[in-house]
VMD Tcl script that draws the C-alpha trace (Angstrom):
set ca {
  {0.20 -0.06 0.31}
  {1.34 3.17 -1.22}
  {1.81 6.24 1.17}
  {-0.54 8.50 -0.62}
  {-3.30 5.58 -0.64}
  {-2.78 5.35 3.32}
  {-2.78 9.11 3.64}
  {-6.29 9.21 1.82}
  {-7.73 6.55 4.14}
  {-6.47 8.43 7.16}
  {-8.19 11.55 6.10}
  {-11.64 9.71 5.14}
  {-11.53 8.00 8.52}
  {-10.99 11.30 10.56}
  {-13.53 13.05 8.49}
  {-15.91 10.00 9.45}
  {-15.28 10.33 12.81}
  {-15.31 13.84 12.83}
  {-18.49 13.97 11.16}
  {-20.05 11.38 13.46}
  {-18.95 13.51 16.71}
  {-20.21 16.59 14.72}
  {-23.75 14.79 14.02}
  {-23.93 13.60 17.63}
  {-23.43 17.18 18.95}
  {-26.57 18.40 17.31}
  {-28.50 15.03 17.51}
  {-28.54 15.77 21.31}
  {-30.75 18.61 21.24}
  {-32.53 17.34 18.57}
  {-34.07 14.03 20.26}
  {-34.31 16.32 23.51}
  {-36.88 18.31 21.37}
  {-38.65 15.27 20.02}
  {-38.97 14.25 23.52}
  {-40.60 17.27 24.90}
  {-42.67 17.54 21.62}
  {-43.96 13.88 20.80}
  {-43.79 13.00 24.37}
  {-46.70 15.41 25.41}
  {-48.72 14.17 22.53}
  {-48.75 10.72 23.62}
  {-49.03 11.12 27.38}
  {-51.21 14.26 27.25}
  {-48.77 15.49 29.90}
  {-45.88 17.97 30.24}
  {-42.34 16.20 29.35}
  {-38.87 18.03 30.32}
  {-35.25 17.01 29.84}
  {-32.33 19.00 31.00}
  {-30.20 17.28 27.93}
  {-29.47 14.21 26.10}
  {-25.96 13.50 25.23}
  {-25.78 11.25 22.35}
  {-22.50 9.44 20.57}
  {-22.81 7.89 17.13}
  {-19.48 6.26 17.65}
  {-20.41 4.08 20.70}
  {-24.08 3.92 19.76}
  {-24.75 5.29 23.48}
  {-27.00 7.99 24.92}
  {-27.49 9.24 28.00}
  {-30.66 11.26 29.35}
  {-30.34 13.82 32.28}
  {-33.53 14.70 34.36}
  {-36.51 13.51 32.78}
  {-39.58 14.86 34.43}
  {-43.14 13.80 33.55}
  {-45.82 16.00 34.79}
  {-49.35 15.33 36.31}
  {-52.45 15.28 34.89}
  {-54.86 18.19 35.69}
  {-56.26 17.62 39.18}
  {-53.67 16.34 40.78}
  {-51.35 18.06 43.36}
  {-48.03 17.03 42.76}
  {-46.46 18.99 39.94}
  {-44.63 15.66 38.47}
  {-45.77 12.05 38.51}
  {-42.28 10.70 37.03}
  {-39.13 12.04 38.06}
  {-35.49 10.33 36.33}
  {-32.19 11.51 37.17}
  {-30.69 9.58 34.53}
  {-31.20 6.85 32.06}
  {-28.56 5.01 29.89}
  {-29.43 4.13 26.27}
  {-27.56 1.82 24.16}
  {-28.15 1.72 20.26}
  {-27.52 0.32 17.32}
  {-25.72 3.25 15.23}
  {-26.41 1.80 12.03}
  {-30.28 1.29 12.73}
  {-30.62 5.26 13.06}
  {-30.42 5.24 9.00}
  {-33.09 2.23 8.60}
  {-36.97 2.19 8.93}
  {-36.68 0.57 12.30}
  {-34.47 1.82 15.18}
  {-32.72 -0.98 17.23}
  {-32.06 0.19 20.85}
  {-30.28 -2.46 22.56}
  {-30.64 -1.49 26.14}
  {-32.41 1.08 28.03}
  {-31.44 1.21 31.85}
  {-33.42 3.61 34.27}
  {-31.76 4.30 37.51}
  {-33.66 5.42 40.69}
  {-36.79 6.75 39.08}
  {-39.18 8.47 41.60}
  {-43.15 8.08 41.25}
  {-45.50 10.50 43.05}
  {-48.38 8.36 43.06}
  {-52.03 10.34 43.83}
  {-55.25 8.52 44.04}
  {-57.07 5.23 44.68}
  {-54.84 2.18 43.72}
  {-57.81 0.20 43.06}
  {-59.43 2.71 40.59}
  {-58.57 6.43 39.98}
  {-55.24 7.50 40.10}
  {-52.55 9.83 38.29}
  {-50.46 6.81 37.02}
  {-53.77 5.29 35.12}
  {-55.05 8.44 33.74}
  {-51.86 8.89 32.07}
  {-51.90 5.20 31.03}
  {-55.52 5.91 29.40}
  {-53.95 8.82 27.35}
  {-51.31 6.55 26.03}
  {-53.83 3.78 25.19}
  {-55.76 6.33 23.17}
  {-52.53 7.42 21.48}
  {-51.81 3.74 20.38}
  {-55.19 3.48 19.17}
  {-55.01 6.42 17.04}
  {-51.66 5.28 15.80}
  {-52.49 2.27 14.43}
  {-52.74 1.13 10.84}
  {-55.44 3.11 8.84}
  {-58.26 1.78 7.30}
  {-57.92 -0.09 3.91}
  {-60.26 2.60 2.20}
  {-58.60 5.28 3.41}
  {-57.41 7.30 0.94}
  {-53.11 7.06 0.59}
  {-51.28 10.25 1.17}
  {-47.67 10.14 -0.10}
  {-46.51 13.05 1.77}
  {-47.40 11.33 5.07}
  {-44.74 8.69 5.68}
  {-45.02 6.38 8.50}
  {-42.83 7.26 11.46}
  {-39.69 4.97 12.29}
  {-40.28 1.95 14.54}
  {-38.64 0.83 17.40}
  {-37.21 -2.30 18.79}
  {-35.97 -2.82 22.46}
  {-34.05 -5.35 23.54}
  {-33.88 -4.99 27.06}
  {-35.50 -2.37 29.39}
  {-34.60 -2.47 33.05}
  {-35.88 -0.18 35.51}
  {-33.97 -0.42 38.84}
  {-33.98 1.34 42.07}
  {-37.45 2.93 41.94}
  {-39.45 4.08 44.77}
  {-42.93 5.46 44.96}
  {-44.47 8.50 47.21}
  {-47.70 7.83 48.67}
  {-49.46 9.52 51.23}
  {-46.09 10.83 52.80}
  {-44.82 7.67 52.72}
  {-41.71 6.38 50.15}
  {-42.05 2.71 49.39}
  {-39.22 0.68 47.33}
  {-40.35 -1.11 43.91}
  {-38.97 -4.19 42.68}
  {-36.65 -3.88 39.53}
  {-38.60 -4.41 36.14}
  {-37.08 -6.02 33.49}
  {-38.63 -6.26 30.07}
  {-37.07 -7.83 26.94}
  {-37.66 -8.02 23.32}
  {-39.84 -5.29 22.77}
  {-40.79 -4.71 19.23}
  {-38.97 -7.90 18.08}
  {-39.54 -8.81 14.44}
  {-40.30 -6.93 11.00}
  {-43.15 -4.68 12.44}
  {-41.45 -3.16 15.57}
  {-43.28 -0.74 18.16}
  {-44.20 2.92 17.68}
  {-43.15 5.33 20.35}
  {-46.73 5.09 21.66}
  {-46.56 1.65 21.87}
  {-43.07 1.45 23.86}
  {-44.79 4.10 26.24}
  {-47.72 1.75 26.91}
  {-45.62 -1.44 27.78}
  {-43.24 0.46 30.22}
  {-45.94 2.73 31.74}
  {-48.09 -0.60 32.07}
  {-45.47 -2.22 33.75}
  {-44.49 0.60 35.96}
  {-48.28 1.43 36.87}
  {-48.60 -1.86 38.15}
  {-45.87 -2.01 40.13}
  {-46.88 1.06 42.20}
  {-50.36 -0.57 42.44}
  {-49.21 -3.78 44.03}
  {-46.61 -1.77 46.40}
  {-49.41 0.97 47.34}
  {-52.04 -1.64 47.89}
  {-50.00 -3.86 49.66}
  {-48.84 -1.07 52.04}
  {-52.45 -0.38 52.87}
  {-53.40 -3.97 53.55}
  {-50.53 -3.94 55.82}
  {-51.55 -0.84 57.37}
  {-55.20 -2.15 57.83}
  {-53.86 -5.34 59.75}
  {-51.83 -3.49 61.98}
  {-54.31 -1.28 63.04}
  {-57.10 -4.28 63.49}
  {-54.48 -6.07 65.68}
  {-53.92 -2.88 67.46}
  {-57.87 -2.79 67.85}
  {-57.95 -6.32 69.12}
  {-55.14 -5.92 71.84}
  {-56.84 -2.69 72.85}
  {-59.88 -4.76 73.13}
  {-58.36 -7.54 75.11}
  {-56.86 -5.06 77.50}
  {-59.91 -2.95 78.26}
  {-61.81 -6.20 78.53}
  {-59.07 -7.50 80.79}
  {-59.41 -4.18 82.87}
  {-63.05 -3.82 83.21}
  {-62.78 -7.60 84.24}
  {-60.48 -6.73 87.32}
  {-62.36 -3.74 87.92}
  {-65.41 -5.67 88.43}
  {-64.07 -8.28 90.26}
  {-62.77 -5.42 92.54}
  {-65.71 -3.85 92.87}
  {-67.36 -7.06 93.78}
  {-64.84 -7.82 96.40}
  {-65.11 -4.55 98.01}
  {-69.23 -5.05 98.03}
  {-68.68 -8.45 99.87}
  {-66.82 -6.92 102.36}
  {-69.18 -3.71 103.15}
  {-72.11 -6.17 103.75}
  {-70.06 -8.33 106.50}
}
mol new
graphics top color blue
foreach p $ca { graphics top sphere $p radius 0.5 }
foreach p [lrange $ca 0 end-1] q [lrange $ca 1 end] { graphics top cylinder $p $q radius 0.2 }
display resetview
């Protein structure tokens, strides 16, 4: 290999790497804007992100300070807050119709749970909004006129989605949640829409919160019931002893 040809390859490599770095620099804010624009359309609540750091060279991304707002009618300003989330992407898939995400790892999210775990609550309200968005983003009817200008959005595949160290706040009590581990989301040619993925993840998170909150409420109920029984026994015993004492007193007074 002559030196001139080698120099050309080195220059091309530098340009490719430099282009990837420059593209990553611009893609981060674009992804951030997309999350804050598309997310509220799916959830019908506000979504704010401090920053998205994206590297096409390593196929990695980091989302900083993601905050999902609460629906109207709830007190807390947010329903879910995430300090950081790490995402691993297949860089080449960004150019295809389906983006392949190798892994998503969400660390220590905090969920502010409001409402009744068995009926209306803030997470269920958001989930209903997502379900409506999922139905509206489904395939168009066969008799609908084709619109060449409206190309379908990119589909997603997520090989692994992990939520770890999560905590849920409910009525002044903080409860730990078990880790959530979802795999093979959107495998196959069809993939998932952003609404589909949001639904799957939020559904799992809502179920975990409801179990934790309902379990805590049941435990509190059992403790209150036991305290009542113990108090009843104590009162009953004291009343019985008091009766015996009074009875003895009356006997002595008649003698």
